[in-house]
C-alpha positions as semicolon CSV with decimal commas, in nm:
position;residue;x (nm);y (nm);z (nm)
1;M;-1,481;-9,548;5,259
2;L;-1,791;-9,383;5,213
3;F;-1,603;-9,237;4,887
4;L;-1,534;-9,611;4,770
5;A;-1,902;-9,687;4,798
6;A;-2,010;-9,421;4,599
7;Q;-1,798;-9,464;4,324
8;F;-1,901;-9,793;4,312
9;L;-2,254;-9,690;4,268
10;V;-2,132;-9,455;4,025
11;L;-2,017;-9,728;3,816
12;A;-2,273;-9,922;3,900
13;L;-2,529;-9,673;3,721
14;V;-2,336;-9,654;3,430
15;V;-2,320;-10,022;3,378
16;A;-2,704;-10,060;3,452
17;V;-2,801;-9,769;3,252
18;A;-2,573;-9,957;2,930
19;G;-2,781;-10,272;3,010
20;W;-3,062;-10,128;2,976
21;L;-3,008;-9,997;2,621
22;L;-2,815;-10,334;2,524
23;A;-3,123;-10,527;2,608
24;R;-3,353;-10,282;2,392
25;A;-3,138;-10,300;2,083
26;A;-3,077;-10,652;2,127
27;D;-3,434;-10,734;2,068
28;Q;-3,488;-10,471;1,767
29;I;-3,205;-10,689;1,598
30;A;-3,324;-11,030;1,679
31;E;-3,627;-10,901;1,519
32;A;-3,498;-10,697;1,215
33;T;-3,243;-10,991;1,124
34;G;-3,495;-11,278;1,201
35;L;-3,204;-11,456;1,369
36;G;-3,439;-11,500;1,674
37;R;-3,420;-11,383;2,067
38;L;-3,267;-11,685;2,192
39;L;-2,985;-11,683;1,949
40;I;-2,910;-11,323;2,023
41;G;-2,985;-11,351;2,379
42;S;-2,778;-11,633;2,451
43;L;-2,431;-11,573;2,196
44;L;-2,494;-11,166;2,114
45;L;-2,643;-11,004;2,450
46;A;-2,437;-11,260;2,627
47;A;-2,145;-11,166;2,541
48;V;-2,124;-10,810;2,574
49;T;-2,329;-10,809;2,890
50;S;-1,988;-11,002;2,998
51;L;-1,777;-10,702;2,900
52;P;-1,752;-10,575;3,278
53;E;-1,631;-10,973;3,403
54;L;-1,408;-10,920;3,094
55;S;-1,231;-10,581;3,178
56;V;-1,273;-10,629;3,558
57;D;-1,091;-10,956;3,631
58;V;-0,822;-10,850;3,343
59;A;-0,713;-10,503;3,582
60;A;-0,766;-10,753;3,914
61;V;-0,552;-11,024;3,739
62;R;-0,276;-10,737;3,651
63;A;-0,331;-10,621;3,996
64;G;-0,238;-10,933;4,136
65;F;-0,602;-10,972;4,278
66;I;-0,670;-11,348;4,105
67;D;-0,926;-11,483;4,377
68;L;-1,093;-11,149;4,285
69;A;-1,143;-11,261;3,925
70;A;-1,195;-11,610;3,960
71;G;-1,463;-11,518;4,281
72;D;-1,641;-11,266;4,027
73;L;-1,679;-11,479;3,735
74;L;-1,848;-11,789;3,922
75;G;-2,035;-11,562;4,144
76;S;-2,137;-11,339;3,842
77;S;-2,305;-11,675;3,748
78;L;-2,440;-11,766;3,989
79;M;-2,607;-11,394;4,014
80;N;-2,740;-11,449;3,688
81;L;-2,935;-11,738;3,802
82;L;-3,047;-11,570;4,101
83;I;-3,197;-11,274;3,863
84;L;-3,340;-11,554;3,689
85;A;-3,541;-11,740;3,972
86;V;-3,607;-11,400;4,134
87;I;-3,769;-11,224;3,792
88;D;-3,959;-11,625;3,766
89;L;-4,132;-11,592;4,076
90;S;-4,222;-11,202;4,029
91;I;-4,411;-11,332;3,672
92;R;-4,776;-11,349;3,729
93;S;-4,862;-11,442;3,362
94;G;-4,965;-11,798;3,315
95;R;-4,660;-11,865;3,124
96;R;-4,335;-11,895;3,344
97;M;-3,969;-11,837;3,277
98;L;-3,861;-12,191;3,414
99;S;-4,199;-12,385;3,213
100;R;-4,165;-12,603;2,969
101;E;-4,265;-12,318;2,689
102;A;-3,883;-12,242;2,744
103;A;-3,725;-12,571;2,706
104;S;-3,595;-12,420;2,391
105;H;-3,305;-12,329;2,640
106;A;-3,245;-12,599;2,774
107;L;-2,933;-12,673;2,539
108;S;-2,784;-12,329;2,647
109;A;-2,851;-12,420;2,988
110;T;-2,663;-12,767;2,977
111;L;-2,381;-12,618;2,828
112;G;-2,315;-12,364;3,088
113;I;-2,322;-12,708;3,275
114;A;-2,045;-12,865;3,144
115;L;-1,833;-12,549;3,096
116;T;-1,887;-12,455;3,462
117;A;-1,820;-12,794;3,581
118;L;-1,483;-12,792;3,386
119;A;-1,375;-12,458;3,590
120;G;-1,474;-12,617;3,897
121;L;-1,296;-12,947;3,824
122;A;-0,950;-12,700;3,724
123;V;-1,012;-12,531;4,038
124;L;-0,958;-12,825;4,248
125;T;-0,711;-13,023;4,008
126;A;-0,489;-12,774;3,837
127;E;-0,248;-12,779;4,117
128;R;-0,194;-13,134;4,126
129;L;-0,173;-13,174;3,780
130;P;0,142;-13,124;3,572
131;A;0,144;-12,745;3,420
132;A;0,107;-12,824;3,001
133;T;0,060;-12,532;2,810
134;L;-0,018;-12,414;2,507
135;L;0,045;-12,063;2,354
136;G;0,088;-12,020;2,747
137;I;-0,278;-12,108;2,820
138;G;-0,368;-12,425;3,033
139;G;-0,470;-12,700;2,909
140;W;-0,805;-12,696;3,130
141;S;-0,864;-12,369;2,948
142;W;-0,844;-12,492;2,585
143;A;-1,088;-12,802;2,703
144;I;-1,332;-12,480;2,809
145;L;-1,281;-12,289;2,491
146;L;-1,329;-12,570;2,275
147;A;-1,630;-12,732;2,421
148;Y;-1,781;-12,347;2,407
149;L;-1,704;-12,361;2,031
150;L;-1,901;-12,659;1,974
151;G;-2,130;-12,597;2,188
152;A;-2,251;-12,239;2,040
153;R;-2,190;-12,434;1,705
154;M;-2,495;-12,643;1,835
155;L;-2,687;-12,359;1,923
156;F;-2,645;-12,194;1,606
157;I;-2,771;-12,499;1,413
158;N;-3,056;-12,577;1,628
159;Q;-3,177;-12,215;1,588
160;R;-3,149;-12,224;1,211
161;I;-3,322;-12,510;1,200
162;A;-3,631;-12,391;1,468
163;V;-3,654;-12,078;1,247
164;R;-3,701;-12,312;0,912
165;L;-3,983;-12,501;1,089
166;A;-4,164;-12,189;1,208
167;A;-4,155;-12,041;0,887
168;E;-4,286;-12,406;0,740
169;A;-4,536;-12,398;0,977
170;R;-4,668;-12,040;0,887
171;T;-4,704;-12,150;0,527
172;D;-4,876;-12,447;0,577
173;T;-5,121;-12,284;0,827
174;S;-5,467;-12,234;0,610
175;A;-5,640;-11,908;0,612
176;A;-5,379;-11,757;0,841
177;A;-5,482;-11,438;0,983
178;V;-5,280;-11,100;0,888
179;E;-5,019;-11,044;1,127
180;P;-4,987;-10,633;1,254
181;V;-4,692;-10,503;1,104
182;V;-4,430;-10,391;1,384
183;S;-4,178;-10,082;1,286
184;V;-3,876;-10,174;1,347
185;P;-3,594;-9,948;1,359
186;P;-3,280;-9,999;1,083
187;V;-3,017;-10,253;1,200
188;W;-2,775;-10,005;1,182
189;R;-2,905;-9,785;1,440
190;S;-2,952;-10,056;1,640
191;A;-2,594;-10,184;1,623
192;T;-2,490;-9,855;1,693
193;V;-2,711;-9,810;1,967
194;F;-2,556;-10,164;2,100
195;G;-2,185;-10,097;2,008
196;A;-2,207;-9,746;2,234
197;A;-2,372;-9,943;2,538
198;A;-2,118;-10,233;2,498
199;A;-1,839;-9,938;2,483
200;A;-1,974;-9,761;2,823
201;L;-2,001;-10,113;2,962
202;F;-1,598;-10,181;2,857
203;V;-1,474;-9,816;3,019
204;A;-1,647;-9,838;3,352
205;G;-1,555;-10,170;3,390
206;P;-1,174;-10,161;3,501
207;Q;-1,282;-9,930;3,744
208;L;-1,472;-10,157;3,950
209;A;-1,216;-10,405;3,957
210;H;-1,006;-10,113;4,176
211;V;-1,276;-9,997;4,374
212;A;-1,383;-10,393;4,550
213;A;-1,021;-10,474;4,558
214;A;-1,003;-10,181;4,772
215;L;-1,381;-10,275;4,918
216;A;-1,188;-10,612;5,020
217;E;-0,890;-10,444;5,185
218;A;-1,126;-10,208;5,345
219;T;-1,380;-10,452;5,520
220;G;-1,133;-10,723;5,550
221;L;-1,365;-10,956;5,426
222;G;-1,134;-11,107;5,152
223;G;-1,083;-11,141;4,774
224;T;-1,281;-11,454;4,762
225;F;-1,586;-11,358;4,905
226;V;-1,586;-11,003;4,819
227;G;-1,567;-11,133;4,408
228;T;-1,771;-11,338;4,453
229;T;-2,070;-11,104;4,602
230;L;-1,966;-10,767;4,592
231;V;-1,779;-10,784;4,225
232;A;-2,009;-11,030;4,094
233;V;-2,317;-10,831;4,217
234;S;-2,199;-10,513;3,989
235;T;-2,047;-10,705;3,677
236;S;-2,387;-10,905;3,692
237;L;-2,582;-10,581;3,626
238;P;-2,604;-10,527;3,295
239;E;-2,795;-10,907;3,323
240;L;-3,036;-10,789;3,540
241;V;-3,133;-10,480;3,333
242;A;-3,122;-10,634;3,031
243;S;-3,344;-10,917;3,139
244;I;-3,591;-10,691;3,364
245;T;-3,582;-10,490;3,044
246;A;-3,643;-10,780;2,786
247;V;-3,945;-10,905;3,040
248;R;-4,078;-10,623;3,001
249;L;-4,083;-10,622;2,608
250;G;-4,228;-10,940;2,644
251;A;-3,961;-11,105;2,491
252;I;-3,854;-11,395;2,745
253;D;-3,640;-11,588;2,509
254;L;-3,415;-11,293;2,532
255;A;-3,431;-11,303;2,927
256;I;-3,335;-11,625;2,978
257;G;-3,081;-11,649;2,667
258;N;-2,889;-11,361;2,818
259;A;-2,872;-11,555;3,170
260;F;-2,771;-11,880;3,068
261;G;-2,527;-11,770;2,747
262;S;-2,357;-11,524;3,017
263;N;-2,293;-11,790;3,218
264;A;-2,093;-12,022;2,947
265;F;-1,941;-11,690;2,821
266;N;-1,811;-11,607;3,190
267;M;-1,639;-11,929;3,166
268;V;-1,468;-11,891;2,837
269;L;-1,327;-11,555;3,009
270;F;-1,095;-11,807;3,225
271;V;-0,873;-11,841;2,890
272;P;-0,769;-11,466;2,793
273;L;-0,670;-11,466;3,207
274;D;-0,528;-11,783;3,209
275;A;-0,318;-11,605;2,908
276;M;-0,208;-11,324;3,114
277;Q;-0,106;-11,561;3,503
278;A;0,192;-11,761;3,477
279;G;0,119;-12,091;3,457
280;S;-0,186;-12,223;3,494
281;I;-0,490;-11,928;3,638
282;F;-0,683;-12,204;3,809
283;A;-0,360;-12,338;4,021
284;G;-0,348;-11,997;4,186
285;V;-0,717;-11,981;4,329
286;S;-0,869;-12,064;4,609
287;P;-1,050;-12,421;4,603
288;T;-1,349;-12,229;4,753
289;H;-1,444;-12,153;4,419
290;A;-1,517;-12,489;4,350
291;V;-1,838;-12,459;4,560
292;T;-1,947;-12,163;4,386
293;A;-1,906;-12,358;4,038
294;F;-2,069;-12,667;4,171
295;A;-2,384;-12,465;4,315
296;V;-2,419;-12,277;3,969
297;V;-2,398;-12,651;3,826
298;L;-2,685;-12,797;4,065
299;A;-2,909;-12,490;4,026
300;T;-2,863;-12,491;3,645
301;A;-2,989;-12,845;3,670
302;I;-3,314;-12,764;3,864
303;A;-3,349;-12,494;3,635
304;I;-3,333;-12,719;3,316
305;L;-3,579;-12,967;3,506
306;G;-3,848;-12,695;3,552
307;Q;-3,801;-12,621;3,205
308;L;-3,869;-13,002;3,110
309;Y;-4,132;-13,104;3,319
310;H;-4,494;-13,152;3,190
311;G;-4,698;-13,142;3,465
312;E;-5,035;-12,934;3,438
313;R;-5,039;-12,907;3,847
314;R;-4,798;-12,638;4,002
315;L;-4,802;-12,446;4,335
316;P;-5,027;-12,147;4,301
317;L;-4,811;-11,919;4,548
318;I;-4,430;-12,060;4,473
319;E;-4,278;-12,220;4,179
320;P;-4,095;-12,526;4,335
321;D;-3,777;-12,490;4,094
322;A;-3,703;-12,151;4,140
323;F;-3,769;-12,109;4,505
324;L;-3,537;-12,478;4,507
325;M;-3,266;-12,269;4,259
326;L;-3,306;-11,989;4,530
327;L;-3,193;-12,215;4,820
328;V;-2,933;-12,379;4,652
329;L;-2,736;-12,025;4,511
330;L;-2,816;-11,897;4,871
331;G;-2,671;-12,181;5,037
332;G;-2,404;-12,168;4,867
333;L;-2,327;-11,838;4,913
334;V;-2,309;-11,903;5,292
335;L;-2,039;-12,180;5,207
336;V;-1,846;-11,945;5,033
337;Y;-1,852;-11,681;5,335
338;M;-1,810;-11,998;5,596
339;M;-1,495;-12,092;5,414
340;S;-1,331;-11,771;5,320
């Protein structure tokens, strides 16, 4: 038991260091390419920080731990929102992460809601619906993939328009102040660091599945709860470290985009897992995972409300949106534990 715990901590440390490197490299790539932190965080950084989920869950499905894989994907989305809420509560500046200054992320957050809701519906209905597949992938997984591709296209177009409007605004500003020149490393150097950190995540990830499965058996908690908590916490370490690093760099857009983008990309990972499974993967998982899915949907909706709310007076000690998110997410974990 102690040996398993030590293995788990070592692998978690590798993942955490890789997440720190990813955040710094992603910020540099966003600056050097001009694509913006929102787009880089929502698509590139989010996809790469989800590599542990992919590698862990592929190994879990091959080993027959389908509930562990589903719990990891949905639980990781829950943990990402917990990270976002806790960091928001800890920020002592005037600009909150869940505020109207961050309203530009409402599009990526809405995409995450749509994809997670599709996954939740799939968990509840796949067993009772005809098992229609195309190329070995079930209908619900195809719906998730199509929705993600359309949503990613919308994010790209929206960000491109925002960058153009910002450039025009700077051009039209009369007597503009001269901005200090910030030294940014070459794109190839940042991309190399980014790729090396991504490779480290991909290598360390599969080992977590074996250790988590052994811990699930040793503790007797079962794959559903352990997948939603223990594995999800470990595979969410890249998002945690990347978000903290981004906030310390002043790149709040990168942190928010990473959280919401990772939640959307986590749902897409059901597609390759479905291709590995005979029949629909959703038909073989516990209905309890729907509780996690809808807790994520509700908490993300609260985050969007916090971003779009235009009230000037907010509580001095507790941000009601972030605090309510914490209550919903922790309540979801309690429900999952009670139903497991």
